[in-house]
N, C-alpha and C positions, 0 to 999 in steps of 0.2 A: 663623464661629461657627455651631454646630449648635443650632438652636432646638428647643424641645419639640415644636412643630408638625411640623417636618421628621422628628423622631424617630418620632412617632406614625404619620406617613405611610409612612415606611420600614418600620416594624414591621408595619403593616397589609399592605403590599405583599408582604413576606416571608411572612407567614401565609397570604395569598391564594395565593401561588405554591406553597407546600407543601401546601395543601389541595387543589389541583387535580391533584396527583400529579407536579409538577415535580421533577426530580432533576438534579443536575449529572452530566456524562458520567462513567461509571464508578462512580457512586454506588449502583447497585443490584446485587443478587446475580445478576440475569438476564444481566448483561453479563460476569460473571466467567468466566474460562477454566476449563473443567472438568478440565484436565490440568495437570500441573506441569512435565513435561519435554518438550522438543521438539528433534528433530535435523533439521537442514536439509541435505539431500544435493543439492549443486549445485556448479557451478564456483566455487570459493572466490575466484577472482580477478575475478569479475564484480561490477560495481557494483550490480546488482540484488540479488545475494545479500547483499552488505554492507548495503544499505538495509533488506532484510527482517530481517536479524539485528538491526540497530539498532532497528527498530520493535518487534520481539518481545521484545527485552531488557527486563526489568522486569515483563513479563506472565507469562513462563514462564522456566524454567531452560533455557538453550541447551546442548545436549550435542553434542559433536563425535563423528561416526561413527568407529568402530564401537561406541562405548559405547551401552548400551541406553537407549531413551527411550520414553515412553508413545506419542508421536506422531512419525512420521517424515514430513517434507514433502520431496518430491522435485521439484526444478525442472529442467526440461530444455528443449532447443531454444530458447534465448534468441536472438532476432534483432532487429536494428535495420535499418530500411529508410528510404530517402529517394527519393521520386518527385516528378517535376515535376507540379505541380497547375495552374499557370497560366503563360501566356507573354504577353509584350507584343507589339505590332504588328511589332516587328523579329524576333520569334521567340526572344527571350532569356527565360530562366526568371525569373519575378518572384515565384513562390510555390511552395513545396515542401510536401509532406505527409510528415511524419516519423512513423514507427510503430515501436513496440517491442512485442514479443509474446514470450510464453513459455508453456510447459505447466507445470501444477501438478497434483500428485496427493499424497494423504496416506493413510497407513495406520498401523495399530497395529504394535507390535513383533511381534505374532503374524501379521502380514500381512493383517489384516482391513481391507478398503478403506473409508476414511472419505470421501475425495473422489476420485471417478473422474478419470482424466486429462482435464484441461480446458485449452483454449487461451484465454489471456487476452491481450487487446490493448488498447493505448491509443495514441492518435495526436493530433497537433497540426499546425497549419498554421504555416509559417514564411514570412513575407514577406521578400523580398530586393529591396532598392532598387538601382537602377542605381548603379554606382561604389562599392559597399560589399563587394566580394569578400573583402577581408581580414578584415572582422568577421563574415562569414557563417560561416566555420568555427568561430569562437569561439561564436557564437550557437547554431549547430547542436549543439556539444558541451554547452552549458548546457541546451538544450532536451532532449537525450537524457538528461541527468542528472535533469531534472524528470520525464521520462517514466518513468525507472527508479523514482523515488520514488513516483509515482502507481501504477505497477504493483505495487510492493511493498505499498502500502497496500491495493490490491484483494486481494492474496494474504492479507494480514493479516486482512481481513474474513472471508474464507473459512475461514482457520484458527481464528479466534475462534468461528466458528459451530459447530465440532465439539463435540458433547456426548458425553462418555464416561460411561458408567454405571459403577457400582462393580464390575460383573461383568466388564468388559473389562480 
């Protein structure tokens, strides 16, 4: 049962949060994307490209090249690497460092550069216990998928920061 006292407290808390400038994510015009169409030029078979398209869908209209778009995002040099980070006393690898990186640049349809070519990398540590070699490949694949999602999120932040004026 929701008592009148709880209602007053909840109402006061709501008013207090709105008075201090609190807004839910995406609730302000400052976070709005200033362009409506985006074209992503990249390897369409890459998981990173798919993740970025999924993240940007709903924020902008995704246009397939060569159709014109207000902003063109170009992803290149996608790489995944796995390096031994730590070994046990027998010399067997027990920890790996997985890294995913890619370059991102963005420009307008008139080739005005919005984001200069930038290399973005994310990495994670994968612990490998003795006797678990069969699950290591599966865990590596899952971790690379998580890295692709995080890298796509980093790219989304950069693409959302683009502010196009009416003159562009």
